[in-house]
C-alpha positions as CSV (number, residue, x, y, z in Angstrom):
1,X,0.2,0.0,-0.4
2,X,1.0,3.6,-0.9
3,X,2.5,5.2,2.0
4,X,1.7,8.6,-0.3
5,X,-2.6,9.1,0.7
6,X,-4.4,10.4,-2.8
7,X,-1.8,8.8,-5.1
8,X,-1.6,6.6,-7.7
9,X,-0.6,3.1,-6.6
10,X,1.6,2.6,-9.4
11,X,2.6,5.9,-9.8
12,X,3.8,5.7,-6.2
13,X,5.7,2.7,-6.9
14,X,7.4,2.7,-10.7
15,X,6.5,7.0,-11.2
16,X,5.2,8.2,-14.5
17,X,4.5,5.4,-17.4
18,X,8.1,5.6,-19.4
19,X,6.2,5.1,-22.9
20,X,6.1,8.2,-24.6
21,X,4.2,9.5,-27.8
22,X,5.4,9.8,-30.9
23,X,6.3,13.7,-30.2
24,X,8.0,12.7,-27.5
25,X,5.9,13.3,-24.4
26,X,4.2,12.0,-21.5
27,X,1.3,13.9,-22.2
28,X,-1.4,11.1,-22.2
29,X,0.4,8.8,-18.9
30,X,0.0,13.0,-17.3
31,X,-4.0,13.0,-18.9
32,X,-4.6,9.8,-16.7
33,X,-3.0,10.8,-14.2
34,X,-4.3,14.0,-13.5
35,X,-8.1,13.0,-14.3
36,X,-7.3,10.2,-11.7
37,X,-5.8,12.2,-9.0
38,X,-8.1,15.8,-9.3
39,X,-11.3,14.1,-10.8
40,X,-13.3,17.8,-9.4
41,X,-11.0,20.6,-11.0
42,X,-11.6,22.1,-14.1
43,X,-8.4,22.4,-16.3
44,X,-6.7,24.6,-18.8
45,X,-4.7,22.2,-21.2
46,X,-2.5,24.6,-23.7
47,X,-2.4,28.7,-23.6
48,X,-3.4,30.2,-26.9
49,X,-3.2,34.0,-27.9
50,X,-6.5,34.5,-27.1
51,X,-6.1,32.3,-23.6
52,X,-6.9,29.1,-22.4
53,X,-8.9,26.6,-23.7
54,X,-10.9,24.0,-20.8
55,X,-11.2,20.6,-21.3
56,X,-12.9,19.3,-18.7
57,X,-16.7,17.8,-18.1
58,X,-16.4,18.6,-14.9
59,X,-17.2,22.1,-13.6
60,X,-15.6,25.0,-12.5
61,X,-14.8,25.0,-8.6
62,X,-17.0,26.8,-6.3
63,X,-14.4,30.1,-7.0
64,X,-14.8,29.5,-11.2
65,X,-10.9,29.1,-11.1
66,X,-9.9,27.1,-13.8
67,X,-6.4,24.7,-13.1
68,X,-3.9,25.3,-15.5
69,X,-2.8,21.9,-16.9
70,X,0.7,23.2,-16.9
71,X,3.6,22.2,-15.0
72,X,4.6,25.4,-12.1
73,X,7.5,26.1,-14.5
74,X,5.0,26.9,-16.9
75,X,6.9,27.0,-20.1
76,X,4.3,28.5,-21.9
77,X,5.2,29.7,-25.6
78,X,6.9,33.7,-26.2
79,X,8.5,34.9,-29.2
80,X,11.1,38.0,-28.7
81,X,11.8,40.3,-31.4
82,X,16.1,42.1,-30.7
83,X,17.0,44.8,-32.8
84,X,20.6,44.4,-33.6
85,X,23.5,42.0,-33.2
86,X,26.1,43.1,-31.9
87,X,27.8,43.1,-28.2
88,X,24.2,42.8,-26.6
89,X,22.2,41.6,-29.5
90,X,24.9,38.5,-29.2
91,X,24.6,38.3,-26.0
92,X,21.1,37.6,-26.1
93,X,21.3,34.8,-28.6
94,X,23.1,32.9,-25.5
95,X,21.2,33.2,-22.9
96,X,17.8,33.5,-24.4
97,X,18.5,30.0,-25.7
98,X,19.9,28.5,-22.5
99,X,18.2,29.7,-19.8
100,X,14.4,30.5,-21.8
101,X,12.7,26.9,-22.5
102,X,9.8,27.2,-25.5
103,X,10.8,30.5,-26.6
104,X,11.0,31.8,-30.4
105,X,14.3,34.4,-30.5
106,X,14.6,36.1,-33.9
107,X,18.0,38.9,-34.0
108,X,17.1,41.4,-36.7
109,X,19.9,44.0,-38.4
110,X,20.5,45.7,-40.9
111,X,24.1,45.2,-42.0
112,X,25.3,42.4,-43.9
113,X,27.5,40.8,-40.7
114,X,27.3,40.4,-37.4
115,X,29.3,43.2,-35.0
116,X,27.3,46.5,-34.5
117,X,29.5,48.8,-34.5
118,X,32.3,46.8,-35.5
119,X,31.0,46.0,-37.7
120,X,30.1,50.0,-39.7
121,X,33.5,51.6,-38.2
122,X,35.8,50.8,-41.1
123,X,38.7,53.7,-40.4
124,X,42.5,53.4,-40.5
125,X,43.3,52.9,-36.9
126,X,40.2,51.9,-35.7
127,X,40.8,50.3,-32.4
128,X,39.1,49.2,-28.7
129,X,40.6,52.0,-26.1
130,X,40.3,50.2,-23.1
131,X,42.4,46.9,-23.0
132,X,41.2,44.5,-25.8
133,X,41.1,41.7,-22.4
134,X,38.5,43.4,-20.4
135,X,36.3,44.4,-23.9
136,X,35.3,40.3,-24.4
137,X,32.4,38.6,-23.0
138,X,33.5,37.1,-19.5
139,X,32.5,33.2,-20.6
140,X,33.9,33.5,-24.2
141,X,38.1,34.5,-23.1
142,X,39.7,35.5,-26.1
143,X,44.0,34.3,-26.0
144,X,45.1,35.3,-28.8
145,X,44.3,39.5,-28.9
146,X,47.0,41.0,-30.7
147,X,47.4,43.9,-29.0
148,X,46.5,45.6,-25.7
149,X,44.0,48.2,-27.9
150,X,43.0,45.5,-30.7
151,X,41.8,46.8,-33.6
152,X,37.8,46.5,-35.5
153,X,39.1,43.7,-37.6
154,X,40.0,41.7,-34.7
155,X,36.9,42.3,-32.8
156,X,34.6,41.5,-35.5
157,X,36.3,38.5,-36.0
158,X,36.1,38.2,-32.2
159,X,32.2,38.5,-32.3
160,X,31.9,36.4,-35.3
161,X,33.9,33.2,-33.8
162,X,31.0,33.8,-30.8
163,X,28.5,33.5,-32.8
164,X,29.8,30.3,-34.2
165,X,31.0,29.3,-31.2
166,X,27.3,29.3,-29.7
167,X,25.4,29.1,-32.7
168,X,23.5,32.5,-32.8
169,X,23.5,32.4,-36.0
170,X,20.3,30.9,-36.2
171,X,18.6,33.5,-35.0
172,X,20.3,36.2,-36.9
173,X,18.6,37.4,-40.0
174,X,21.3,40.3,-41.6
175,X,19.9,42.9,-44.0
176,X,16.6,42.9,-42.2
177,X,15.8,46.4,-41.1
178,X,13.8,48.2,-38.9
179,X,11.5,50.2,-39.9
180,X,8.4,50.4,-37.2
181,X,7.8,49.5,-33.6
182,X,3.8,49.9,-32.8
183,X,3.0,48.2,-28.7
184,X,-0.7,46.8,-29.8
185,X,-2.4,46.6,-26.0
186,X,-5.2,44.8,-27.4
187,X,-3.3,42.0,-28.4
188,X,-0.4,42.7,-25.7
189,X,2.2,42.2,-28.8
190,X,4.8,44.5,-30.1
191,X,3.9,44.4,-33.8
192,X,7.5,45.0,-35.9
193,X,8.0,46.0,-39.7
194,X,10.7,45.2,-41.2
195,X,12.5,45.6,-44.5
196,X,14.3,42.9,-45.9
197,X,17.0,45.1,-48.0
198,X,17.9,41.8,-50.1
199,X,14.6,41.6,-51.8
200,X,12.9,45.4,-51.0
201,X,10.2,44.2,-49.4
202,X,8.8,45.3,-46.0
203,X,6.8,42.0,-44.3
204,X,5.3,42.4,-39.9
205,X,6.2,40.0,-37.5
206,X,5.6,40.1,-33.8
207,X,6.2,39.5,-30.5
208,X,5.5,39.0,-26.8
209,X,9.1,41.6,-26.2
210,X,10.8,43.6,-28.0
211,X,14.8,44.2,-27.2
212,X,16.5,47.3,-28.1
213,X,19.9,46.4,-29.0
214,X,21.4,48.5,-31.4
215,X,23.5,50.4,-29.4
216,X,24.9,54.4,-28.8
217,X,26.7,54.6,-31.6
218,X,25.1,54.2,-35.3
219,X,23.4,56.8,-35.8
220,X,25.8,59.1,-37.2
221,X,26.0,62.7,-36.4
222,X,27.3,65.0,-39.7
223,X,29.0,68.6,-38.3
224,X,25.9,71.4,-39.1
225,X,28.2,73.7,-41.5
226,X,27.1,75.6,-44.0
227,X,28.6,75.1,-47.3
228,X,29.0,71.4,-46.1
229,X,27.6,69.7,-49.5
230,X,29.0,72.1,-51.9
231,X,32.4,70.7,-51.1
232,X,33.4,68.4,-54.7
233,X,35.8,66.0,-53.0
234,X,35.6,63.4,-51.5
235,X,33.5,63.8,-48.4
236,X,33.3,61.0,-46.1
237,X,32.3,60.4,-42.2
238,X,34.6,57.8,-39.4
239,X,31.4,55.7,-39.6
240,X,31.4,55.4,-43.5
241,X,34.6,54.9,-44.5
242,X,35.4,54.5,-47.8
243,X,37.3,51.8,-48.4
244,X,38.5,52.0,-51.9
245,X,40.1,56.1,-51.8
246,X,43.0,56.2,-52.2
247,X,44.8,59.3,-49.0
248,X,48.3,59.2,-50.4
249,X,49.6,62.0,-51.5
250,X,46.1,64.2,-50.6
251,X,45.8,66.7,-48.7
252,X,42.9,65.6,-45.8
253,X,41.4,67.5,-43.5
254,X,40.1,66.3,-40.4
255,X,36.6,67.4,-38.3
256,X,37.1,66.7,-34.9
257,X,38.9,65.0,-31.8
258,X,36.9,62.6,-30.0
259,X,37.3,59.0,-29.6
260,X,37.8,59.1,-33.8
261,X,40.0,61.4,-34.9
262,X,42.4,60.6,-32.0
263,X,42.6,57.1,-34.1
264,X,42.6,58.5,-37.7
265,X,44.7,61.4,-37.3
266,X,48.1,59.6,-36.7
267,X,46.9,56.6,-38.6
268,X,46.6,58.9,-41.5
269,X,49.6,61.3,-40.5
270,X,51.6,58.1,-41.7
271,X,50.8,57.8,-45.5
272,X,53.1,58.7,-47.7
273,X,52.1,62.7,-49.2
274,X,49.6,63.2,-47.2
275,X,49.3,67.1,-45.5
276,X,46.9,67.0,-42.2
277,X,44.4,70.2,-41.5
278,X,43.2,69.1,-38.4
279,X,40.5,71.4,-36.8
280,X,39.9,70.7,-33.3
281,X,37.8,72.4,-31.6
282,X,37.6,71.4,-28.4
283,X,40.5,70.9,-25.9
284,X,40.7,67.5,-24.2
285,X,43.1,65.1,-22.1
286,X,45.0,62.6,-23.9
287,X,45.5,60.0,-21.0
288,X,48.4,57.3,-20.5
289,X,48.0,54.2,-21.9
290,X,45.9,52.3,-19.5
291,X,47.2,49.5,-18.6
292,X,50.7,50.7,-19.0
293,X,51.5,49.0,-15.2
294,X,51.1,45.3,-17.1
295,X,52.7,46.2,-20.0
296,X,55.9,47.3,-18.4
297,X,55.6,43.7,-15.9
298,X,55.2,42.0,-19.4
299,X,58.8,43.9,-21.0
300,X,55.6,44.4,-23.6
301,X,57.2,45.6,-27.5
302,X,54.5,48.6,-27.3
303,X,51.4,47.6,-26.9
304,X,52.0,45.1,-28.8
305,X,51.2,40.6,-27.7
306,X,54.3,38.3,-28.7
307,X,53.7,35.1,-29.9
308,X,55.4,33.9,-26.5
309,X,52.5,35.8,-24.6
310,X,49.8,34.7,-26.5
311,X,51.4,31.1,-26.5
312,X,51.4,31.4,-22.3
313,X,47.9,33.3,-22.6
314,X,46.0,30.4,-24.6
315,X,48.2,27.4,-23.1
316,X,48.4,28.3,-18.7
317,X,44.6,28.6,-17.7
318,X,45.9,30.0,-14.2
319,X,49.0,32.3,-15.9
320,X,45.9,34.1,-18.0
321,X,42.8,33.9,-15.8
322,X,45.6,36.1,-13.2
323,X,45.9,38.1,-16.1
324,X,43.0,39.2,-17.0
325,X,41.7,39.3,-13.3
326,X,44.5,42.2,-13.1
327,X,43.3,44.1,-16.7
328,X,39.5,44.2,-14.5
329,X,40.8,45.1,-10.8
330,X,42.8,47.8,-12.6
331,X,39.6,49.0,-14.8
332,X,37.3,49.0,-11.6
333,X,40.1,50.0,-8.8
334,X,40.2,53.8,-10.3
335,X,36.2,54.8,-9.4
336,X,37.9,57.5,-7.1
337,X,38.7,59.2,-10.9
338,X,35.3,60.2,-11.6
339,X,34.5,62.0,-8.5
340,X,35.9,65.7,-7.9
341,X,38.3,66.9,-5.7
342,X,39.1,63.5,-4.8
343,X,43.2,62.3,-4.1
344,X,43.4,60.0,-7.1
345,X,41.8,63.2,-9.8
346,X,44.6,65.7,-8.6
347,X,46.7,62.7,-8.9
348,X,45.7,62.1,-13.0
349,X,45.7,65.2,-13.5
350,X,49.2,66.6,-12.7
351,X,50.3,62.9,-14.6
352,X,48.2,63.9,-17.2
353,X,50.0,66.8,-18.1
354,X,53.4,66.1,-17.6
355,X,52.7,63.3,-19.9
356,X,50.6,66.3,-22.5
357,X,53.9,68.5,-22.2
358,X,56.6,65.4,-22.8
359,X,55.0,63.6,-26.0
360,X,53.8,67.4,-27.7
361,X,57.8,68.3,-26.9
362,X,58.2,69.7,-30.1
363,X,55.6,71.9,-30.3
364,X,55.3,72.8,-26.6
365,X,52.4,75.5,-27.4
366,X,50.6,72.5,-28.5
367,X,50.3,71.7,-25.1
368,X,48.8,75.1,-24.4
369,X,45.9,75.0,-26.5
370,X,44.8,71.7,-26.0
371,X,44.6,71.5,-22.7
372,X,41.1,71.9,-21.3
373,X,39.8,73.5,-18.1
374,X,37.6,70.8,-16.7
375,X,38.6,67.6,-14.5
376,X,40.5,64.4,-16.5
377,X,36.9,62.1,-16.8
378,X,34.5,64.9,-18.1
379,X,34.9,63.7,-21.2
380,X,35.5,60.5,-21.9
381,X,39.6,59.4,-21.5
382,X,41.5,58.3,-24.2
383,X,45.3,56.7,-24.3
384,X,45.5,57.9,-28.5
385,X,48.2,56.0,-29.0
386,X,50.7,58.0,-31.5
387,X,47.8,60.7,-31.6
388,X,49.8,63.6,-30.4
389,X,53.2,62.8,-31.6
390,X,51.5,62.8,-35.3
391,X,50.0,66.5,-34.2
392,X,53.7,68.1,-33.9
393,X,54.8,66.6,-37.5
394,X,55.6,68.5,-40.1
395,X,52.9,67.4,-42.4
396,X,50.4,68.4,-39.4
397,X,48.3,71.3,-39.3
398,X,46.9,71.9,-36.0
399,X,44.2,74.8,-36.6
400,X,41.7,76.2,-33.4
401,X,39.5,78.4,-35.6
402,X,35.9,78.0,-35.6
403,X,35.1,76.8,-39.3
404,X,33.0,79.2,-40.9
405,X,31.9,77.8,-44.1
406,X,33.2,75.0,-46.6
407,X,33.1,75.7,-50.2
408,X,34.0,73.2,-53.4
409,X,37.7,73.6,-52.3
410,X,38.2,73.9,-49.2
411,X,37.3,75.3,-45.7
412,X,37.1,78.6,-44.6
413,X,37.7,79.2,-41.0
414,X,37.2,82.4,-39.0
415,X,40.7,84.5,-39.2
416,X,39.0,84.1,-42.9
417,X,42.2,81.3,-44.2
418,X,40.8,79.2,-47.0
419,X,42.1,76.1,-46.5
420,X,43.0,74.2,-49.3
421,X,41.5,70.1,-49.3
422,X,40.7,67.0,-51.5
423,X,39.3,65.0,-48.7
424,X,36.9,65.8,-45.0
425,X,36.7,63.4,-43.0
426,X,34.4,64.3,-40.5
427,X,34.9,62.4,-37.6
428,X,31.9,63.9,-35.0
429,X,30.6,60.7,-33.8
430,X,26.3,59.9,-33.3
431,X,23.7,61.0,-32.1
432,X,24.2,59.1,-28.2
433,X,20.6,59.1,-26.1
434,X,18.2,59.7,-29.1
435,X,15.3,57.6,-30.2
436,X,15.8,55.2,-32.5
437,X,15.9,56.6,-36.1
438,X,12.3,54.4,-37.3
439,X,9.0,55.1,-34.8
440,X,8.9,53.4,-32.0
441,X,5.1,53.6,-30.1
442,X,3.9,52.4,-26.5
443,X,0.9,53.1,-25.2
444,X,-2.6,54.7,-26.0
445,X,-0.2,55.5,-29.2
446,X,2.4,57.6,-27.5
447,X,5.9,58.2,-30.0
448,X,9.1,57.4,-28.1
449,X,10.6,60.6,-29.5
450,X,7.4,63.3,-27.8
451,X,8.1,60.8,-24.5
452,X,11.9,61.9,-24.7
453,X,11.1,65.7,-26.0
454,X,12.7,66.9,-23.1
455,X,15.0,64.0,-21.8
456,X,15.8,60.2,-22.5
457,X,15.1,58.9,-19.2
458,X,14.7,55.3,-18.3
459,X,14.8,52.9,-15.1
460,X,17.9,51.2,-14.2
461,X,18.9,52.3,-18.4
462,X,16.8,49.8,-19.2
463,X,13.3,50.2,-19.3
464,X,11.3,52.9,-19.7
465,X,7.5,53.6,-18.9
466,X,4.6,53.8,-20.8
467,X,6.5,51.3,-23.5
468,X,5.6,47.7,-22.1
469,X,7.1,44.7,-22.5
470,X,10.3,46.5,-24.0
471,X,13.8,46.5,-22.9
472,X,16.6,48.4,-23.8
473,X,20.4,47.2,-24.0
474,X,22.9,50.6,-23.8
475,X,19.9,52.5,-23.0
476,X,19.8,56.4,-21.1
477,X,22.2,56.0,-18.6
478,X,23.9,53.3,-19.4
479,X,27.3,53.4,-20.1
480,X,30.5,53.3,-17.9
481,X,33.3,56.3,-16.8
482,X,35.6,53.5,-15.7
483,X,35.6,50.1,-15.8
484,X,34.6,46.9,-18.2
485,X,31.4,47.8,-20.7
486,X,30.8,44.4,-21.1
487,X,30.1,43.5,-17.7
488,X,27.5,46.1,-17.9
489,X,26.5,44.8,-21.0
490,X,26.0,41.1,-19.6
491,X,24.9,42.5,-16.1
492,X,21.8,44.4,-18.5
493,X,21.1,41.5,-20.2
494,X,20.9,39.0,-17.3
495,X,18.3,41.7,-16.1
496,X,16.1,41.6,-19.0
497,X,16.6,37.8,-19.5
498,X,14.7,37.0,-15.6
499,X,12.0,39.9,-16.6
500,X,11.8,37.8,-19.9
501,X,10.9,34.5,-18.0
502,X,8.9,36.3,-15.6
503,X,6.3,37.6,-18.2
504,X,6.8,33.9,-19.5
505,X,6.2,31.8,-15.9
506,X,3.5,33.8,-15.0
507,X,1.4,35.0,-17.9
508,X,1.8,38.1,-17.6
509,X,0.8,40.3,-20.9
510,X,2.3,43.7,-20.1
511,X,5.0,44.3,-17.6
512,X,5.6,48.4,-17.6
513,X,7.6,50.0,-15.4
514,X,5.9,52.6,-13.4
515,X,6.5,56.0,-14.2
516,X,7.5,57.2,-10.2
517,X,9.9,54.6,-10.4
518,X,11.7,56.5,-13.6
519,X,11.3,59.9,-11.9
520,X,13.1,57.9,-9.2
521,X,16.2,57.1,-11.0
522,X,16.1,59.9,-12.8
523,X,16.4,62.1,-9.2
524,X,18.7,59.4,-8.2
525,X,20.9,59.8,-11.3
526,X,21.2,63.4,-10.6
527,X,21.8,64.0,-7.6
528,X,25.0,61.0,-7.7
529,X,26.1,63.0,-10.7
530,X,26.8,66.3,-8.6
531,X,30.2,65.7,-7.2
532,X,31.5,64.2,-9.9
533,X,33.6,65.6,-12.9
534,X,30.9,64.7,-15.3
535,X,29.4,67.5,-14.6
536,X,32.0,69.8,-14.9
537,X,32.4,72.8,-17.7
538,X,32.5,70.1,-20.7
539,X,30.9,69.2,-23.9
540,X,30.0,65.8,-23.3
541,X,28.0,63.2,-25.9
542,X,27.1,62.2,-22.6
543,X,25.5,64.9,-21.1
544,X,22.4,67.3,-22.4
545,X,22.6,70.6,-21.3
546,X,23.1,70.4,-17.0
547,X,22.0,66.8,-17.1
548,X,24.0,63.3,-17.2
549,X,21.6,61.4,-20.1
550,X,25.1,58.7,-20.8
551,X,25.9,57.5,-17.9
552,X,25.4,54.5,-15.1
553,X,25.3,56.5,-11.9
554,X,27.6,54.6,-10.2
555,X,30.7,52.3,-10.7
556,X,30.6,49.1,-13.2
557,X,30.7,46.9,-10.0
558,X,27.4,48.7,-8.2
559,X,25.9,48.0,-11.1
560,X,25.8,44.4,-11.4
561,X,25.1,44.8,-8.0
562,X,22.1,47.0,-8.0
563,X,20.6,45.0,-11.3
564,X,21.6,41.7,-9.4
565,X,17.6,41.2,-8.0
566,X,15.1,42.5,-9.6
567,X,12.1,45.1,-7.6
568,X,9.2,43.6,-9.2
569,X,7.6,45.9,-6.9
570,X,8.4,48.8,-9.3
571,X,6.8,47.3,-12.3
572,X,3.0,47.2,-13.5
573,X,1.5,44.2,-14.6
574,X,-1.8,43.0,-16.8
575,X,-2.2,39.7,-17.1
576,X,-5.2,40.1,-19.7
577,X,-8.2,37.3,-19.1
578,X,-6.3,36.0,-15.7
579,X,-8.1,36.7,-12.9
580,X,-6.1,34.2,-10.4
581,X,-2.6,35.6,-9.9
582,X,-1.5,32.8,-8.7
583,X,-2.4,30.4,-11.7
584,X,1.0,30.2,-12.5
585,X,1.7,27.5,-10.0
586,X,0.0,25.5,-12.8
587,X,-1.7,21.1,-11.8
588,X,0.5,21.1,-8.9
589,X,4.0,18.7,-10.8
590,X,7.4,20.2,-12.1
591,X,8.8,19.7,-15.6
592,X,11.5,17.4,-13.9
593,X,8.7,14.4,-13.1
594,X,6.6,14.8,-16.5
595,X,10.3,14.3,-18.5
596,X,12.1,12.1,-15.8
597,X,14.2,14.3,-15.3
598,X,17.0,14.0,-11.2
599,X,13.7,13.6,-9.4
600,X,16.6,14.5,-6.6
601,X,18.4,16.6,-8.6
602,X,18.6,18.7,-5.8
603,X,20.8,16.9,-4.0
604,X,23.5,16.9,-6.9
605,X,26.6,19.0,-5.6
606,X,26.5,21.9,-8.2
607,X,22.7,22.2,-6.9
608,X,24.2,22.4,-3.6
609,X,25.7,25.3,-1.2
610,X,27.6,24.0,2.2
611,X,27.1,26.3,5.0
612,X,31.0,27.3,6.2
613,X,31.6,25.3,9.5
614,X,31.5,26.2,12.7
615,X,30.6,29.6,12.1
616,X,28.2,30.3,8.6
617,X,29.1,33.9,8.8
618,X,32.4,33.2,7.4
619,X,31.1,32.5,3.8
620,X,33.7,33.3,1.2
621,X,31.2,34.0,-1.3
622,X,28.8,36.0,0.2
623,X,31.5,38.4,1.9
624,X,32.0,39.0,-2.0
625,X,29.2,39.0,-2.5
626,X,25.6,39.2,-0.4
627,X,23.1,36.7,-0.6
628,X,20.5,37.7,-3.2
629,X,18.0,36.2,-5.0
């Protein structure tokens, strides 16, 4: 006789019958079991677009509740559309199939290849401006970076290899451009118009969840200068580079002093017969190379890793891990640099001044022209290998006067001088923090540009009110001043996957962050930034007026911890026609029982958390990271 009441004897003794259907499931056995064990309950078999279908001859219970014939994990079908196949989109192409079941995933990208900004930006000298080993996925380290600051082609190749390694390409549709995204409240779905650029046809797709993974470096910002369209020579933007153009023996004008210009100028200066006119209006700090101490320790030849060093990284996991730890620790330990008046900030400024003077020794007057009045870090810090050295060469003209207009043969500056050029390079960046260049409409048809008319707003950088089931990678207030951007991407991505899982498991139709929480996050951010270098007197893409809209309000480690455990109470939820919000409990069964997995999995070592004896509070892991769900 069974020791467990109310369970049929054959089940207690033998478990669910192991005979499977043609689909490889045990649905018939489970149905029979439920009919025996739950004869009084009206059950629901499977979710449909309109709701659930009841399948019982019995009446409903006294409360009117309809039992869902599904396991507690409740892996109902859910569809996710991701826009963009760069670092962020690829990450979702890995984590969503890993962590969710019964989820359909599509990743659209307008380009002919993956990589996002690293596919689009192909200008000479284009490279990572932070150590390469900090600009990779934490779970897929690359021992073969050629340089401390790897070129764009290597980063692109790394992303392509990651896509292949984790089979992300099965979800990606290249040469598919998003034309519009519209939330339909009645259907609780996003309807997305897509253009197939190969066939030049448009079609509509739809999903339960929409993830914007476009990044912030893809909406080109051309300079607003009179006569730009009248120039008769070659003109190009750093993000729309003409790779077929021959720059040798050309007079080249370069507009800009940001990260792209700092990389482009030394690359063009070295070409045979070139003469550069560099139109630089903004002062900027050029930092010493990040990771200089590690370079010295490894006795590197400049920034290049030798074959012997790469072989050690590839064949000695412990040595490679220690190296990666040093790189990450180095980025995280300088957060105090971003705070006004700290000893680290003062020391950095003195060090930067000394370094810049040394590198500009051939033309010392350039230091006075370049030295900013604002603190280091107010604008994005760039080490710029070779930039200052290029400015002092004879074939480079440093132009500080404002450009008044452009003529067919050159550039005219405020002093009246006409600068004859053959080619004009606009290294003028992107429209960062702006809405996508296609319509996105939320609740009651509100357009995202209208919602962000005064300021791009977000909750924790990843959601905004009035746009249900919409999540953003690298949204407003998402970038970092110091530390690893890829760890930020992973942390935000993990949070979003948890949200998708909640929507799926709990049969949520619409999940929308509360407007009050968006306002609270903005208030917190504004207060945090008051004492940081980012509010000093500088012009930066981080800022819009007197507000910082581009950066996370804290350190990388702060962001990782803040996003580790979602505050579900900060969202409003809609459940469609479902009244009982505990219906996600299903039918009292677990998928482990249905699918014949380990029925005592909780004893397996990988699922165990053994407390430290005799003092559990001495657990080393929880000392580093406090317990959190």
